[in-house]
N, C-alpha and C positions, 0 to 999 in steps of 0.2 A: 571570226567577230561576227558581233550582231550588226546587221545592217536596219535598223531601226526610224530610218530617216522619213520623215513623214512623205507619203506618195499623195501624188494629185491625178486624179484620173481626166488625163488631157488629150487632145487629138493632137498626134505628131505635126505640126507644121512647123513654117519658119515665116513670122509675121514680116509682112510689108512694111516697108520705111521708104517715107520721103525724106528726102536730103534735104536735111535740118544746119547743115554747115556749109558754109561758101570760104574759100581761101582768101585769109586775109581779114576774115571775120574772127575777133574773138574767141577763145576756144572755153569752154567750162572751165578749168584752171586758171585761165588769166583772168577771168572775169573774177575768180574768186581772188585772187592775189590782189587785183585792182579796187578791190570791196575791202580788204583787210587793210590796205596799207591805205585807204581814205578813212578808217576806224583809227587807227594808229594816230594820222595826222590829227583825228579831233579831238582825241584824248590818248597820248601817248604813254600815261600812267597806267594803265588797265592792261592787265596780261592777255586775257582773250584774242586779243586781234593777232595778238603775234602769234599764240599755236594756231591760229585760224591762218595766218600767213603760213606757216610753217608746214600745215596739212595743205592750203593750197601749192605752196614749191612741191612736196611730195607727188603731187596728183600732176603738176608740168612734168615731173620724171619719168611717169608713167608713160603721159601723152609724147613725150620726146623722146623716150629712150636714151635720154642726157643726166648721167649722174652729178654733175655738178648742181642740178638741183637739191640733192640731197644735203649739198655742201650749205646752201641758202639757208633751206630748213634746218637744217642745227645752229645756225645762226639766230634763227627766230626763235626756237624752242630756248637757246641758252637766255636769249630776254626775257622770255616768258617766264622761263622759274625764277629768274631774277627777282621778278616783282610779285610772284607767286611762287614761293619752293614747294616742289611736288604737286602741283595742279595738273587734276585728271587731263585736262584737254593736252596741254605738252608732253605729257607722260604718254598720252596715246603717241601722240607724232613722234617722240622721241625712237619708240619701240615701230612705228610704223619706217621710221628713214633707219633703223638696223636691220631689218627685213629688207628694204631696199638695194642696203649696199651687203646684204647675203652674210650679213655676220648674224648666222641664225641662232648660235648657242647664248649669245647674249640679249638676242630679242628674246628668247624663252625664259630666261631669268628673270628678264623685266616685266615681262607677260605673267611669267605667276605671281610676282611680288604685286603687281597690280593687281590681278584677281583676287589675291588673299586680300587686301586692303577695299577694294569697291566688286564683293563676290559677285553684284546684282547688273554690273556694268556688263551691256551686250557688245559692245567692240572690245572688253577686253577678253570675252570668248574668242571673237574673232581672230583677235591680233594670236591667240593660243592655238588655234585651228593652225594657223598659217606657219607658225614656228615650228611647232612640232610636225608636222607635215613635210617642213620641208628637210627636217633633220630625219624623218624616218620613225617618228614616232607616231604608228598612225592610230593604235587604241586611242589614245592620250587625245589625239586629232579630233577622231569619231565624239570622243565623250564631249570635250569641249563644241563640237557641232551641233549633236542634240541638245546641249544647254541651251546654245543659239536658237533650236528651232521652239524648243519647250516654252523658252522667257517670249519668244515673239516669232510663231510658226510660219507668218508671210515673209520676214524681214530678208530683203535683199542680200544682206552681208551671209544671212546664214543658208539662203537658197543654194548664192554660187559657190560656198565653201563647201556644202554637202553635196553639190553636183560635180565637184574635182575629186573628192573623197569617193564617190559611187564610182567614177572612172577607175580609179586607183583600185577597187576591189573588183570592176571586171564589169558593173552594170552599167554600160553607156547608155542602153534605152532612157534608164532613171535619171541619167546625170541628164539626158538631155531633157527631160521632163521637167527638173528643176531649172535647168537655165531659161527653156521656154518661159513658165510663171517667172522666174527674175526678169525678164526680157520686159513681160506684159506688166512688170509693176514700176519699172525703170523709168522717171519720167521723161515726156520727150526731150525736155532740155538737156538733159546729162548724156550726150551723143557719143563723147570718148566709152562710158559707161556701155551703154548701146552697140557699139563699134568691137569694146572688149569681149561683149559675151556673142554676139553673132560670129565674132570671128573663133569663138570656144564651141557655138554650135559648129561650125563648119571642120573645126578640128574632130568633134567627135563621128559626124559624118564621113569623113575620113577613114578614121577607124577602121569602120565596117564597109569600105569603097562606097560608098555613097557620092561618088565625086562630084553628079550634075549637083544635087542639094548640098554640097559644101560649097561650088560654085555660085550657088543664087545665095547663100549666106552672106558668102566676101562680096559679093557687088552690095549688098544693101550695106555692109560694113563700110565699106570705100566709098560710097554715097554720101552717109552719114559722116564720114571722120576723113577727106581723102586723104592717099600716101601714108595712112595708119602703119606702122611698122608692123605691127603685130599681124595684120592682114595682109600684108605684102609678103610675109612670109610663108603664111598658109594659102597664098595664092598659087606660088612659085610651086607647092605640093600638089595642087590642084592641077595646075598647068604639067609637069611631068607624070601624072598618072592621067594626062590624054594623051600623051604620047607627043609634048612641044616642049621639047629640053631646052630649046635655044630661047623661048618664052621664060622658062623658069629659072634660067640663069638671068635674064633682063631684069624679073622682078627681084633676084634674090642681089644682085648688083644694086637695084634702088635701094633695095633697105638699108645694105650697106651703108649707103652713100648717107642714109637719115639716122641711124643707127652703126656707127662705126664701132662695134668691138670685134673682138675677136672671134668669138663663136658663130657671129653673122660672117665672117668674113671663110670659116671653114663650110658652111653650108653652099659659101660661092662655089669654092674649089670641087667639092662633091658633085655639085651641079654640073661643073664646066668638064669634069670626067666623065660624068654619066652622058653628056652630050658629045664625049670624043673629042673635047678639045683638050687634049693632055699638055701640050706645053703652053698653056694658058693655066691651065688649072696646077703644074709644076711650082710657077710664079707666084699663084694664088696661097699654094699651100707652104713656101718658104717664108712668105711675108708673115701667114696664120702664126705657123711657130716662132716665129720670133717674137710676134705678139705675145702670145700664149702663154710664152716661157718667160715674160716680162711680168706677168703677173700672177705667175702659179702661187707666191706666198701671199696675196691677199686674198681678201674673204671673198670677192667679186671675182671670179675669175675664170677660164675655160678648160679647166683640168678635166673634167670629162672628154669635150673635143678633144685635146689634146693627145688623152687616152686613146681613141678609136682614130688619130693619125697615124702615132707611131706604130698601131697593131695593125692596120688596116692599109695604109698608103705607104708609110715610110719603113718597113718591114722591121722595125727597132721594138723588141717585144720587151726587152728589159727596160727601157725607158717608157714604155706603154707603163709596165706593170709598177716603176717607181712611180710612176704620175699616179694613178689610181689609187696607189697604197695611201699615198700624200692624200688623197681627196675623200676614201672611205674611213679616213681616220678624225676625220670632223664632221660625217655626216653618212646615214646608214638607207636613205631613200633608195626606193628602187632602182632608181636611174642610176645612180652613184653605183649600186651593187652591181646592176648591168656591166658599168663599163668595167667596175674590177674584175666582175667574173672572166669577160671577153679577153683581157690583159694577163689576166690568170692562163685560160685556154692558149692564148697564142703565145705562150711559155712554155705549156708543156705541163702545165699541172694542172691535169683532167680532172683530178679526183676535187680539188680545193675549188677550182671552178664550177663544178657541176654543186656544191654546197653553196656558191654565191648565187648562182640565179635559182638555185631553188626556194632560197631566201625572199629575193624579188616574187619570184613567180606566184609564192604563199601568200602575198596579200592579195591577190586575185584578177591582179592587172592581165589585161590582153590585148597586147601590141603586137603588129607582125613584126617589126624587125627584133623584138627583144626575144619573139616563140622562134623565129630563127637561128637566134645565137644558142638559145637555150637547147635546139636541136643538132647543132652543131659540136655544142660541149658534152651534149648525151653520146653524141657519137663518137668522140674522143674520148670519152671515157668506159666505151664498150658496152653503152646499153642502148641496141639499135631498137628494139623496140618503143622507148620513148622517143627516139630520134625521132622515128616516121613519125608519131604520134603529135611531136611539136610542129614540123614541118609541113605537114599538113594541115594543123591549125593555122600557122602561119599564113599559107597561100589561100586559106578558106576564108579569113580576115583580111588580107593584103595580097589579093593575087596581082595588083600594078604596083605595090609598093615596093621603094629602091633595093629591097632586099629580095624582093620575090625573084629573081633572074638567080641568084644564087642560093635560096631554097629549092626552088625546082632544080637544079642540076643535082643537088647532094640528092634529093628524093629520085632523083631517077638512077642516080649512080646506086643505091642503096637496091632500091625495087629488080634492076639489072644484077647485081648482086646476088639477090635472093633468089631470081630466076634461075640464074646460072647455077646454084647452091643445088635446088630443085632438081636440075636437069640432070647434075654428076648423081 
């Protein structure tokens, strides 16, 4: 892949952010909802305010992690389209809602149609990036992102999407530069957008074990947007890396209270297990399994987490593979391929597992947990040299990652076996 995204020679820093949001004050999405409703009251026959209301509802869904806001957005979209069929604003909002509901295939179909109809629409390309990325169509996603930056080099939608692709392609420092540029360009009033960017900055720092930098970025995100569910999840990872497992559990439980989704409950279970609270973990995992299975056939599901649960916690490799195959049939992104490869490995299908993890890694991603699994898979396929290389890279990137202890044990075993073989 060519990575032609515009680079900015910027110092690597995290911007200090003064608190701009206090509990009880309207959030940016709530303000936009109120403004759109007022416009509708003034002139209910115009289609634009309904599309604006739909977009505001979708933004509120991201603020709260409550998918019910997408249903409200859909109602507003229908009204806008009834007043002006195929209007651009409502079509954009409809694709945004499809992405929010994880109906990525339909989102891509509509985004491509919109792009053909309005080929110079900036947000049309942004939606193409999102849909293609989620489906694992990375070359198409990169091309759309490049169009975004060519049309408007400093656009925030282009910068944030290019940053995510840079991360997937293995360039975490380049991704960080782009996010810092986006943060500087984001208006101070857009506190949720700024908190989201800061949270992803923290994620990138964590990927390369800069735990203190991640902690600082998250403190700023939570000062801007208290109880921000994305930031709480990352803060739990920071606390775990700092050797504070009970605090990690605390923050994940708080996130689950705010965003009660099965995938968030799974992380609570894993954190409890790492903290040695095995009985609590077992109870949580039982609840997770029931919740995750109830939505297996929905587009918005926890199938990847369910795969890892069956593979790593329940000792049910057949079920892990069944769920992984189900999800891989609808999307081929690196994280789905990673879960699929791990399910194949746990099922003893080492050659197939190696092929799938190779597909994920060839995109360029360098993530400690994925590299640990790649090392274990390589060992299962009797490729010891590759196994050692993957495990060493995993530990270099994430010496305090959740998989670090397992990677270290496996690498030490390989080194011990090698030393014994040389001694004989």
